[in-house]
PDB file with one MODEL, atoms N, CA, C and O in Angstrom:
MODEL        1
ATOM      1  N   MET A   1       4.452   3.829   5.836  1.00  0.00           N
ATOM      2  CA  MET A   1       4.399   3.483   7.240  1.00  0.00           C
ATOM      3  C   MET A   1       3.207   2.575   7.477  1.00  0.00           C
ATOM      4  O   MET A   1       2.164   2.707   6.837  1.00  0.00           O
ATOM      5  N   THR A   2       3.383   1.663   8.399  1.00  0.00           N
ATOM      6  CA  THR A   2       2.300   0.757   8.752  1.00  0.00           C
ATOM      7  C   THR A   2       1.384   1.429   9.770  1.00  0.00           C
ATOM      8  O   THR A   2       1.731   2.457  10.353  1.00  0.00           O
ATOM      9  N   LYS A   3       0.230   0.841   9.971  1.00  0.00           N
ATOM     10  CA  LYS A   3      -0.725   1.372  10.940  1.00  0.00           C
ATOM     11  C   LYS A   3      -0.108   1.382  12.335  1.00  0.00           C
ATOM     12  O   LYS A   3      -0.294   2.338  13.088  1.00  0.00           O
ATOM     13  N   LYS A   4       0.623   0.330  12.685  1.00  0.00           N
ATOM     14  CA  LYS A   4       1.256   0.236  14.003  1.00  0.00           C
ATOM     15  C   LYS A   4       2.299   1.347  14.183  1.00  0.00           C
ATOM     16  O   LYS A   4       2.385   1.950  15.253  1.00  0.00           O
ATOM     17  N   GLU A   5       3.085   1.614  13.144  1.00  0.00           N
ATOM     18  CA  GLU A   5       4.089   2.678  13.221  1.00  0.00           C
ATOM     19  C   GLU A   5       3.433   4.051  13.370  1.00  0.00           C
ATOM     20  O   GLU A   5       3.912   4.896  14.126  1.00  0.00           O
ATOM     21  N   LEU A   6       2.341   4.267  12.648  1.00  0.00           N
ATOM     22  CA  LEU A   6       1.609   5.528  12.777  1.00  0.00           C
ATOM     23  C   LEU A   6       1.073   5.690  14.192  1.00  0.00           C
ATOM     24  O   LEU A   6       1.087   6.793  14.738  1.00  0.00           O
ATOM     25  N   GLN A   7       0.602   4.602  14.789  1.00  0.00           N
ATOM     26  CA  GLN A   7       0.102   4.651  16.166  1.00  0.00           C
ATOM     27  C   GLN A   7       1.228   4.984  17.139  1.00  0.00           C
ATOM     28  O   GLN A   7       1.026   5.737  18.092  1.00  0.00           O
ATOM     29  N   ILE A   8       2.415   4.422  16.902  1.00  0.00           N
ATOM     30  CA  ILE A   8       3.557   4.668  17.789  1.00  0.00           C
ATOM     31  C   ILE A   8       3.932   6.149  17.788  1.00  0.00           C
ATOM     32  O   ILE A   8       4.073   6.750  18.853  1.00  0.00           O
ATOM     33  N   VAL A   9       4.095   6.739  16.609  1.00  0.00           N
ATOM     34  CA  VAL A   9       4.514   8.152  16.553  1.00  0.00           C
ATOM     35  C   VAL A   9       3.407   9.078  17.054  1.00  0.00           C
ATOM     36  O   VAL A   9       3.691  10.103  17.674  1.00  0.00           O
ATOM     37  N   THR A  10       2.154   8.725  16.792  1.00  0.00           N
ATOM     38  CA  THR A  10       1.040   9.540  17.288  1.00  0.00           C
ATOM     39  C   THR A  10       0.976   9.482  18.809  1.00  0.00           C
ATOM     40  O   THR A  10       0.735  10.501  19.457  1.00  0.00           O
ATOM     41  N   GLU A  11       1.187   8.315  19.380  1.00  0.00           N
ATOM     42  CA  GLU A  11       1.161   8.175  20.839  1.00  0.00           C
ATOM     43  C   GLU A  11       2.298   8.980  21.480  1.00  0.00           C
ATOM     44  O   GLU A  11       2.097   9.622  22.511  1.00  0.00           O
ATOM     45  N   GLU A  12       3.480   8.946  20.878  1.00  0.00           N
ATOM     46  CA  GLU A  12       4.590   9.743  21.418  1.00  0.00           C
ATOM     47  C   GLU A  12       4.285  11.233  21.327  1.00  0.00           C
ATOM     48  O   GLU A  12       4.635  11.994  22.229  1.00  0.00           O
ATOM     49  N   LEU A  13       3.637  11.652  20.249  1.00  0.00           N
ATOM     50  CA  LEU A  13       3.235  13.051  20.120  1.00  0.00           C
ATOM     51  C   LEU A  13       2.243  13.418  21.216  1.00  0.00           C
ATOM     52  O   LEU A  13       2.381  14.460  21.856  1.00  0.00           O
ATOM     53  N   ARG A  14       1.260  12.579  21.430  1.00  0.00           N
ATOM     54  CA  ARG A  14       0.231  12.848  22.449  1.00  0.00           C
ATOM     55  C   ARG A  14       0.798  12.820  23.867  1.00  0.00           C
ATOM     56  O   ARG A  14       0.292  13.513  24.750  1.00  0.00           O
ATOM     57  N   GLN A  15       1.846  12.024  24.091  1.00  0.00           N
ATOM     58  CA  GLN A  15       2.483  11.958  25.415  1.00  0.00           C
ATOM     59  C   GLN A  15       3.506  13.065  25.609  1.00  0.00           C
ATOM     60  O   GLN A  15       4.181  13.122  26.637  1.00  0.00           O
ATOM     61  N   ASN A  16       3.620  13.945  24.621  1.00  0.00           N
ATOM     62  CA  ASN A  16       4.526  15.090  24.681  1.00  0.00           C
ATOM     63  C   ASN A  16       5.994  14.667  24.772  1.00  0.00           C
ATOM     64  O   ASN A  16       6.804  15.346  25.404  1.00  0.00           O
ATOM     65  N   ILE A  17       6.327  13.548  24.142  1.00  0.00           N
ATOM     66  CA  ILE A  17       7.713  13.099  24.083  1.00  0.00           C
ATOM     67  C   ILE A  17       8.432  13.936  23.033  1.00  0.00           C
ATOM     68  O   ILE A  17       7.933  14.138  21.926  1.00  0.00           O
ATOM     69  N   SER A  18       9.611  14.416  23.404  1.00  0.00           N
ATOM     70  CA  SER A  18      10.352  15.309  22.528  1.00  0.00           C
ATOM     71  C   SER A  18      11.788  14.824  22.359  1.00  0.00           C
ATOM     72  O   SER A  18      12.385  14.279  23.287  1.00  0.00           O
ATOM     73  N   TYR A  19      12.324  15.029  21.177  1.00  0.00           N
ATOM     74  CA  TYR A  19      13.717  14.720  20.861  1.00  0.00           C
ATOM     75  C   TYR A  19      14.347  16.002  20.303  1.00  0.00           C
ATOM     76  O   TYR A  19      14.495  16.135  19.088  1.00  0.00           O
ATOM     77  N   PRO A  20      14.715  16.941  21.172  1.00  0.00           N
ATOM     78  CA  PRO A  20      15.113  18.270  20.716  1.00  0.00           C
ATOM     79  C   PRO A  20      16.370  18.313  19.854  1.00  0.00           C
ATOM     80  O   PRO A  20      16.536  19.260  19.085  1.00  0.00           O
ATOM     81  N   ASP A  21      17.249  17.343  19.949  1.00  0.00           N
ATOM     82  CA  ASP A  21      18.498  17.379  19.189  1.00  0.00           C
ATOM     83  C   ASP A  21      18.426  16.616  17.872  1.00  0.00           C
ATOM     84  O   ASP A  21      19.450  16.417  17.218  1.00  0.00           O
ATOM     85  N   VAL A  22      17.230  16.185  17.474  1.00  0.00           N
ATOM     86  CA  VAL A  22      17.069  15.400  16.254  1.00  0.00           C
ATOM     87  C   VAL A  22      16.780  16.321  15.079  1.00  0.00           C
ATOM     88  O   VAL A  22      15.944  17.219  15.170  1.00  0.00           O
ATOM     89  N   GLU A  23      17.473  16.090  13.989  1.00  0.00           N
ATOM     90  CA  GLU A  23      17.309  16.863  12.763  1.00  0.00           C
ATOM     91  C   GLU A  23      16.087  16.354  11.993  1.00  0.00           C
ATOM     92  O   GLU A  23      15.965  15.151  11.760  1.00  0.00           O
ATOM     93  N   ILE A  24      15.182  17.251  11.597  1.00  0.00           N
ATOM     94  CA  ILE A  24      13.971  16.841  10.887  1.00  0.00           C
ATOM     95  C   ILE A  24      13.998  17.210   9.410  1.00  0.00           C
ATOM     96  O   ILE A  24      12.987  17.074   8.720  1.00  0.00           O
ATOM     97  N   SER A  25      15.134  17.672   8.922  1.00  0.00           N
ATOM     98  CA  SER A  25      15.198  18.122   7.532  1.00  0.00           C
ATOM     99  C   SER A  25      14.981  16.978   6.534  1.00  0.00           C
ATOM    100  O   SER A  25      14.698  17.234   5.363  1.00  0.00           O
ATOM    101  N   SER A  26      15.107  15.730   6.976  1.00  0.00           N
ATOM    102  CA  SER A  26      14.884  14.604   6.062  1.00  0.00           C
ATOM    103  C   SER A  26      13.432  14.535   5.598  1.00  0.00           C
ATOM    104  O   SER A  26      13.137  13.882   4.597  1.00  0.00           O
ATOM    105  N   LEU A  27      12.530  15.192   6.305  1.00  0.00           N
ATOM    106  CA  LEU A  27      11.115  15.197   5.919  1.00  0.00           C
ATOM    107  C   LEU A  27      10.680  16.520   5.282  1.00  0.00           C
ATOM    108  O   LEU A  27       9.493  16.724   5.027  1.00  0.00           O
ATOM    109  N   THR A  28      11.624  17.408   5.029  1.00  0.00           N
ATOM    110  CA  THR A  28      11.301  18.674   4.383  1.00  0.00           C
ATOM    111  C   THR A  28      10.708  18.414   2.998  1.00  0.00           C
ATOM    112  O   THR A  28      11.303  17.715   2.178  1.00  0.00           O
ATOM    113  N   GLY A  29       9.562  18.970   2.757  1.00  0.00           N
ATOM    114  CA  GLY A  29       8.904  18.810   1.460  1.00  0.00           C
ATOM    115  C   GLY A  29       8.177  17.495   1.289  1.00  0.00           C
ATOM    116  O   GLY A  29       7.903  17.086   0.161  1.00  0.00           O
ATOM    117  N   CYS A  30       7.857  16.821   2.386  1.00  0.00           N
ATOM    118  CA  CYS A  30       7.228  15.495   2.273  1.00  0.00           C
ATOM    119  C   CYS A  30       5.857  15.548   1.608  1.00  0.00           C
ATOM    120  O   CYS A  30       5.389  14.528   1.101  1.00  0.00           O
ATOM    121  N   GLY A  31       5.217  16.679   1.596  1.00  0.00           N
ATOM    122  CA  GLY A  31       3.922  16.802   0.950  1.00  0.00           C
ATOM    123  C   GLY A  31       3.993  17.127  -0.536  1.00  0.00           C
ATOM    124  O   GLY A  31       2.967  17.188  -1.213  1.00  0.00           O
ATOM    125  N   LEU A  32       5.198  17.334  -1.039  1.00  0.00           N
ATOM    126  CA  LEU A  32       5.364  17.693  -2.447  1.00  0.00           C
ATOM    127  C   LEU A  32       5.442  16.446  -3.329  1.00  0.00           C
ATOM    128  O   LEU A  32       5.813  15.366  -2.871  1.00  0.00           O
ATOM    129  N   SER A  33       5.090  16.618  -4.584  1.00  0.00           N
ATOM    130  CA  SER A  33       5.037  15.476  -5.505  1.00  0.00           C
ATOM    131  C   SER A  33       6.406  14.863  -5.783  1.00  0.00           C
ATOM    132  O   SER A  33       6.488  13.684  -6.128  1.00  0.00           O
ATOM    133  N   ASP A  34       7.478  15.633  -5.642  1.00  0.00           N
ATOM    134  CA  ASP A  34       8.806  15.086  -5.940  1.00  0.00           C
ATOM    135  C   ASP A  34       9.514  14.492  -4.716  1.00  0.00           C
ATOM    136  O   ASP A  34      10.683  14.116  -4.807  1.00  0.00           O
ATOM    137  N   PHE A  35       8.820  14.402  -3.573  1.00  0.00           N
ATOM    138  CA  PHE A  35       9.401  13.749  -2.397  1.00  0.00           C
ATOM    139  C   PHE A  35       9.543  12.263  -2.707  1.00  0.00           C
ATOM    140  O   PHE A  35       8.596  11.643  -3.191  1.00  0.00           O
ATOM    141  N   PRO A  36      10.720  11.680  -2.432  1.00  0.00           N
ATOM    142  CA  PRO A  36      10.933  10.280  -2.806  1.00  0.00           C
ATOM    143  C   PRO A  36      10.027   9.299  -2.053  1.00  0.00           C
ATOM    144  O   PRO A  36       9.791   9.441  -0.853  1.00  0.00           O
ATOM    145  N   ILE A  37       9.536   8.320  -2.777  1.00  0.00           N
ATOM    146  CA  ILE A  37       8.721   7.253  -2.188  1.00  0.00           C
ATOM    147  C   ILE A  37       9.655   6.279  -1.470  1.00  0.00           C
ATOM    148  O   ILE A  37      10.706   5.919  -1.999  1.00  0.00           O
ATOM    149  N   GLY A  38       9.272   5.858  -0.273  1.00  0.00           N
ATOM    150  CA  GLY A  38      10.045   4.861   0.456  1.00  0.00           C
ATOM    151  C   GLY A  38      11.285   5.392   1.143  1.00  0.00           C
ATOM    152  O   GLY A  38      12.231   4.638   1.371  1.00  0.00           O
ATOM    153  N   LYS A  39      11.302   6.662   1.475  1.00  0.00           N
ATOM    154  CA  LYS A  39      12.456   7.253   2.152  1.00  0.00           C
ATOM    155  C   LYS A  39      12.564   6.699   3.572  1.00  0.00           C
ATOM    156  O   LYS A  39      11.554   6.547   4.258  1.00  0.00           O
ATOM    157  N   ILE A  40      13.765   6.402   4.005  1.00  0.00           N
ATOM    158  CA  ILE A  40      14.015   5.866   5.342  1.00  0.00           C
ATOM    159  C   ILE A  40      14.275   7.025   6.296  1.00  0.00           C
ATOM    160  O   ILE A  40      15.151   7.857   6.058  1.00  0.00           O
ATOM    161  N   VAL A  41      13.488   7.070   7.398  1.00  0.00           N
ATOM    162  CA  VAL A  41      13.573   8.180   8.355  1.00  0.00           C
ATOM    163  C   VAL A  41      13.508   7.609   9.771  1.00  0.00           C
ATOM    164  O   VAL A  41      12.750   6.677  10.040  1.00  0.00           O
ATOM    165  N   ARG A  42      14.302   8.175  10.663  1.00  0.00           N
ATOM    166  CA  ARG A  42      14.276   7.750  12.065  1.00  0.00           C
ATOM    167  C   ARG A  42      12.944   8.108  12.718  1.00  0.00           C
ATOM    168  O   ARG A  42      12.323   9.119  12.387  1.00  0.00           O
ATOM    169  N   LYS A  43      12.520   7.258  13.650  1.00  0.00           N
ATOM    170  CA  LYS A  43      11.267   7.488  14.380  1.00  0.00           C
ATOM    171  C   LYS A  43      11.298   8.835  15.090  1.00  0.00           C
ATOM    172  O   LYS A  43      10.310   9.568  15.080  1.00  0.00           O
ATOM    173  N   GLU A  44      12.417   9.157  15.697  1.00  0.00           N
ATOM    174  CA  GLU A  44      12.539  10.406  16.446  1.00  0.00           C
ATOM    175  C   GLU A  44      12.328  11.619  15.538  1.00  0.00           C
ATOM    176  O   GLU A  44      11.721  12.606  15.952  1.00  0.00           O
ATOM    177  N   ALA A  45      12.826  11.547  14.309  1.00  0.00           N
ATOM    178  CA  ALA A  45      12.649  12.645  13.358  1.00  0.00           C
ATOM    179  C   ALA A  45      11.187  12.785  12.957  1.00  0.00           C
ATOM    180  O   ALA A  45      10.695  13.900  12.781  1.00  0.00           O
ATOM    181  N   ILE A  46      10.491  11.666  12.812  1.00  0.00           N
ATOM    182  CA  ILE A  46       9.069  11.714  12.458  1.00  0.00           C
ATOM    183  C   ILE A  46       8.266  12.359  13.584  1.00  0.00           C
ATOM    184  O   ILE A  46       7.395  13.192  13.333  1.00  0.00           O
ATOM    185  N   VAL A  47       8.559  11.975  14.823  1.00  0.00           N
ATOM    186  CA  VAL A  47       7.846  12.555  15.973  1.00  0.00           C
ATOM    187  C   VAL A  47       8.087  14.060  16.041  1.00  0.00           C
ATOM    188  O   VAL A  47       7.149  14.829  16.255  1.00  0.00           O
ATOM    189  N   MET A  48       9.331  14.483  15.861  1.00  0.00           N
ATOM    190  CA  MET A  48       9.624  15.917  15.922  1.00  0.00           C
ATOM    191  C   MET A  48       9.006  16.670  14.745  1.00  0.00           C
ATOM    192  O   MET A  48       8.582  17.816  14.895  1.00  0.00           O
ATOM    193  N   HIS A  49       8.953  16.037  13.585  1.00  0.00           N
ATOM    194  CA  HIS A  49       8.277  16.643  12.428  1.00  0.00           C
ATOM    195  C   HIS A  49       6.798  16.863  12.743  1.00  0.00           C
ATOM    196  O   HIS A  49       6.247  17.924  12.447  1.00  0.00           O
ATOM    197  N   LEU A  50       6.162  15.866  13.339  1.00  0.00           N
ATOM    198  CA  LEU A  50       4.748  16.000  13.701  1.00  0.00           C
ATOM    199  C   LEU A  50       4.553  17.090  14.749  1.00  0.00           C
ATOM    200  O   LEU A  50       3.580  17.842  14.688  1.00  0.00           O
ATOM    201  N   ARG A  51       5.477  17.182  15.717  1.00  0.00           N
ATOM    202  CA  ARG A  51       5.389  18.256  16.716  1.00  0.00           C
ATOM    203  C   ARG A  51       5.469  19.615  16.035  1.00  0.00           C
ATOM    204  O   ARG A  51       4.712  20.526  16.370  1.00  0.00           O
ATOM    205  N   TRP A  52       6.373  19.751  15.092  1.00  0.00           N
ATOM    206  CA  TRP A  52       6.551  21.021  14.386  1.00  0.00           C
ATOM    207  C   TRP A  52       5.307  21.377  13.576  1.00  0.00           C
ATOM    208  O   TRP A  52       4.905  22.540  13.547  1.00  0.00           O
ATOM    209  N   GLN A  53       4.706  20.413  12.931  1.00  0.00           N
ATOM    210  CA  GLN A  53       3.590  20.655  12.030  1.00  0.00           C
ATOM    211  C   GLN A  53       2.233  20.745  12.744  1.00  0.00           C
ATOM    212  O   GLN A  53       1.334  21.435  12.262  1.00  0.00           O
ATOM    213  N   CYS A  54       2.075  20.064  13.875  1.00  0.00           N
ATOM    214  CA  CYS A  54       0.729  19.872  14.432  1.00  0.00           C
ATOM    215  C   CYS A  54       0.472  20.490  15.805  1.00  0.00           C
ATOM    216  O   CYS A  54      -0.671  20.496  16.260  1.00  0.00           O
ATOM    217  N   MET A  55       1.486  21.001  16.467  1.00  0.00           N
ATOM    218  CA  MET A  55       1.269  21.508  17.821  1.00  0.00           C
ATOM    219  C   MET A  55       0.877  22.981  17.811  1.00  0.00           C
ATOM    220  O   MET A  55       1.459  23.793  17.093  1.00  0.00           O
ATOM    221  N   TYR A  56      -0.124  23.303  18.626  1.00  0.00           N
ATOM    222  CA  TYR A  56      -0.488  24.698  18.862  1.00  0.00           C
ATOM    223  C   TYR A  56       0.455  25.278  19.905  1.00  0.00           C
ATOM    224  O   TYR A  56       1.117  24.529  20.623  1.00  0.00           O
ATOM    225  N   PHE A  57       0.525  26.607  19.999  1.00  0.00           N
ATOM    226  CA  PHE A  57       1.358  27.248  21.006  1.00  0.00           C
ATOM    227  C   PHE A  57       0.885  26.941  22.423  1.00  0.00           C
ATOM    228  O   PHE A  57       1.680  26.980  23.362  1.00  0.00           O
ATOM    229  N   ASN A  58      -0.400  26.637  22.585  1.00  0.00           N
ATOM    230  CA  ASN A  58      -0.923  26.343  23.916  1.00  0.00           C
ATOM    231  C   ASN A  58      -0.733  24.876  24.305  1.00  0.00           C
ATOM    232  O   ASN A  58      -1.198  24.454  25.363  1.00  0.00           O
ATOM    233  N   GLY A  59      -0.059  24.102  23.464  1.00  0.00           N
ATOM    234  CA  GLY A  59       0.216  22.703  23.778  1.00  0.00           C
ATOM    235  C   GLY A  59      -0.777  21.720  23.194  1.00  0.00           C
ATOM    236  O   GLY A  59      -0.574  20.509  23.284  1.00  0.00           O
ATOM    237  N   GLY A  60      -1.856  22.223  22.592  1.00  0.00           N
ATOM    238  CA  GLY A  60      -2.838  21.344  21.971  1.00  0.00           C
ATOM    239  C   GLY A  60      -2.348  20.823  20.631  1.00  0.00           C
ATOM    240  O   GLY A  60      -1.340  21.279  20.092  1.00  0.00           O
ATOM    241  N   ILE A  61      -3.081  19.865  20.115  1.00  0.00           N
ATOM    242  CA  ILE A  61      -2.735  19.250  18.836  1.00  0.00           C
ATOM    243  C   ILE A  61      -3.793  19.617  17.803  1.00  0.00           C
ATOM    244  O   ILE A  61      -4.990  19.480  18.052  1.00  0.00           O
ATOM    245  N   ASP A  62      -3.346  20.079  16.653  1.00  0.00           N
ATOM    246  CA  ASP A  62      -4.237  20.359  15.525  1.00  0.00           C
ATOM    247  C   ASP A  62      -4.570  19.013  14.879  1.00  0.00           C
ATOM    248  O   ASP A  62      -3.788  18.494  14.083  1.00  0.00           O
ATOM    249  N   GLU A  63      -5.717  18.458  15.219  1.00  0.00           N
ATOM    250  CA  GLU A  63      -6.098  17.105  14.790  1.00  0.00           C
ATOM    251  C   GLU A  63      -6.246  16.997  13.274  1.00  0.00           C
ATOM    252  O   GLU A  63      -5.908  15.965  12.694  1.00  0.00           O
ATOM    253  N   ASP A  64      -6.744  18.040  12.634  1.00  0.00           N
ATOM    254  CA  ASP A  64      -6.872  18.010  11.173  1.00  0.00           C
ATOM    255  C   ASP A  64      -5.507  17.946  10.512  1.00  0.00           C
ATOM    256  O   ASP A  64      -5.298  17.175   9.576  1.00  0.00           O
ATOM    257  N   GLN A  65      -4.579  18.757  11.000  1.00  0.00           N
ATOM    258  CA  GLN A  65      -3.226  18.741  10.439  1.00  0.00           C
ATOM    259  C   GLN A  65      -2.537  17.413  10.724  1.00  0.00           C
ATOM    260  O   GLN A  65      -1.797  16.907   9.880  1.00  0.00           O
ATOM    261  N   LEU A  66      -2.770  16.848  11.898  1.00  0.00           N
ATOM    262  CA  LEU A  66      -2.189  15.547  12.229  1.00  0.00           C
ATOM    263  C   LEU A  66      -2.679  14.482  11.257  1.00  0.00           C
ATOM    264  O   LEU A  66      -1.892  13.669  10.773  1.00  0.00           O
ATOM    265  N   ALA A  67      -3.973  14.486  10.974  1.00  0.00           N
ATOM    266  CA  ALA A  67      -4.525  13.526  10.017  1.00  0.00           C
ATOM    267  C   ALA A  67      -3.901  13.712   8.638  1.00  0.00           C
ATOM    268  O   ALA A  67      -3.595  12.732   7.958  1.00  0.00           O
ATOM    269  N   ASN A  68      -3.711  14.961   8.222  1.00  0.00           N
ATOM    270  CA  ASN A  68      -3.074  15.245   6.932  1.00  0.00           C
ATOM    271  C   ASN A  68      -1.636  14.736   6.904  1.00  0.00           C
ATOM    272  O   ASN A  68      -1.218  14.115   5.927  1.00  0.00           O
ATOM    273  N   GLU A  69      -0.883  14.992   7.962  1.00  0.00           N
ATOM    274  CA  GLU A  69       0.519  14.563   8.023  1.00  0.00           C
ATOM    275  C   GLU A  69       0.637  13.041   8.023  1.00  0.00           C
ATOM    276  O   GLU A  69       1.505  12.486   7.350  1.00  0.00           O
ATOM    277  N   LEU A  70      -0.226  12.369   8.770  1.00  0.00           N
ATOM    278  CA  LEU A  70      -0.187  10.907   8.798  1.00  0.00           C
ATOM    279  C   LEU A  70      -0.543  10.322   7.430  1.00  0.00           C
ATOM    280  O   LEU A  70       0.041   9.324   7.008  1.00  0.00           O
ATOM    281  N   PHE A  71      -1.494  10.939   6.746  1.00  0.00           N
ATOM    282  CA  PHE A  71      -1.848  10.506   5.388  1.00  0.00           C
ATOM    283  C   PHE A  71      -0.649  10.650   4.446  1.00  0.00           C
ATOM    284  O   PHE A  71      -0.371   9.762   3.639  1.00  0.00           O
ATOM    285  N   ILE A  72       0.048  11.767   4.559  1.00  0.00           N
ATOM    286  CA  ILE A  72       1.218  11.996   3.704  1.00  0.00           C
ATOM    287  C   ILE A  72       2.297  10.954   3.984  1.00  0.00           C
ATOM    288  O   ILE A  72       2.867  10.377   3.058  1.00  0.00           O
ATOM    289  N   LEU A  73       2.572  10.717   5.261  1.00  0.00           N
ATOM    290  CA  LEU A  73       3.611   9.733   5.609  1.00  0.00           C
ATOM    291  C   LEU A  73       3.258   8.349   5.094  1.00  0.00           C
ATOM    292  O   LEU A  73       4.126   7.611   4.627  1.00  0.00           O
ATOM    293  N   LYS A  74       1.975   7.998   5.181  1.00  0.00           N
ATOM    294  CA  LYS A  74       1.548   6.683   4.704  1.00  0.00           C
ATOM    295  C   LYS A  74       1.567   6.613   3.179  1.00  0.00           C
ATOM    296  O   LYS A  74       2.014   5.614   2.616  1.00  0.00           O
ATOM    297  N   SER A  75       1.092   7.651   2.507  1.00  0.00           N
ATOM    298  CA  SER A  75       1.021   7.623   1.046  1.00  0.00           C
ATOM    299  C   SER A  75       2.411   7.687   0.414  1.00  0.00           C
ATOM    300  O   SER A  75       2.615   7.150  -0.675  1.00  0.00           O
ATOM    301  N   LYS A  76       3.359   8.330   1.075  1.00  0.00           N
ATOM    302  CA  LYS A  76       4.734   8.389   0.562  1.00  0.00           C
ATOM    303  C   LYS A  76       5.546   7.160   0.973  1.00  0.00           C
ATOM    304  O   LYS A  76       6.729   7.048   0.650  1.00  0.00           O
ATOM    305  N   LYS A  77       4.894   6.238   1.693  1.00  0.00           N
ATOM    306  CA  LYS A  77       5.519   4.986   2.122  1.00  0.00           C
ATOM    307  C   LYS A  77       6.846   5.226   2.852  1.00  0.00           C
ATOM    308  O   LYS A  77       7.838   4.538   2.615  1.00  0.00           O
ATOM    309  N   VAL A  78       6.834   6.213   3.740  1.00  0.00           N
ATOM    310  CA  VAL A  78       8.020   6.506   4.550  1.00  0.00           C
ATOM    311  C   VAL A  78       8.321   5.277   5.410  1.00  0.00           C
ATOM    312  O   VAL A  78       7.422   4.697   6.019  1.00  0.00           O
ATOM    313  N   ILE A  79       9.593   4.892   5.448  1.00  0.00           N
ATOM    314  CA  ILE A  79      10.023   3.728   6.215  1.00  0.00           C
ATOM    315  C   ILE A  79      10.627   4.233   7.528  1.00  0.00           C
ATOM    316  O   ILE A  79      11.596   4.992   7.529  1.00  0.00           O
ATOM    317  N   MET A  80      10.038   3.799   8.641  1.00  0.00           N
ATOM    318  CA  MET A  80      10.492   4.241   9.946  1.00  0.00           C
ATOM    319  C   MET A  80      11.496   3.245  10.501  1.00  0.00           C
ATOM    320  O   MET A  80      11.254   2.038  10.519  1.00  0.00           O
ATOM    321  N   VAL A  81      12.634   3.774  10.958  1.00  0.00           N
ATOM    322  CA  VAL A  81      13.643   2.921  11.600  1.00  0.00           C
ATOM    323  C   VAL A  81      13.901   3.398  13.004  1.00  0.00           C
ATOM    324  O   VAL A  81      14.718   2.813  13.715  1.00  0.00           O
TER     325      VAL A  81
ENDMDL
END
């Protein structure tokens, strides 16, 4: 993912934009070594994945986890469409 794409999904997360009917299973295991490099994933799925991984129950964002998730998405060269 490019820096601009990371900014887009992070901004949607911070604005509390949600896509409840989007399947996020395409990013299952993205932190594992056997996750494919260059996988194509919809923007909506990435935003919902970040919501699942980084949101506290009180609505706050776990900033450390967000940084980890963004690093993984960038290092795995996930392609956002």
